[in-house]
C-alpha positions, 0 to 999 in steps of 0.5 A: 465081844459085842453081840451080833444083832440081826436086821429088824423084821416086820410081822405080816399085817392081819391081811398077811401082807408085810409092811415096807421094810428097808432091810428087806425090800423084796420082802423075802422074810414074808416069802420064807414061810413058803419054803418047801411048799409045792410050786402051784397056781395056788401057792403063787397066788398066796405067796404074791398076797403075803409079799404085797406088790413086789417083783417076783422071779420064779426060777427053775433048775437050769433056767437062765436068768439075768445076773443083775441085782435088784434089791426090790425083786424077790427071787423064788428058787424052785428045786427039782422036785417042784418045791420052793427051795428059797426066797431071797432078794436079787 
């Protein structure tokens, strides 16, 4: 049985921004370190800096969002306790 390999990810640069990666166009890998952080202005600023200049959609519980998929848009899912629950493209 052949071994499964994960798509390559790139490490953040010295300023914390991740380089362009065709497998992760929304830079969700760079945003993953913010999972469990409290949603605040400071957290949002730090996350924006870490992922670079990408479209970010902040989604709170029960909020209506469009269902169109955009691989370059980063969706930050906020839970009921105002913590970041996940970061994913879409």
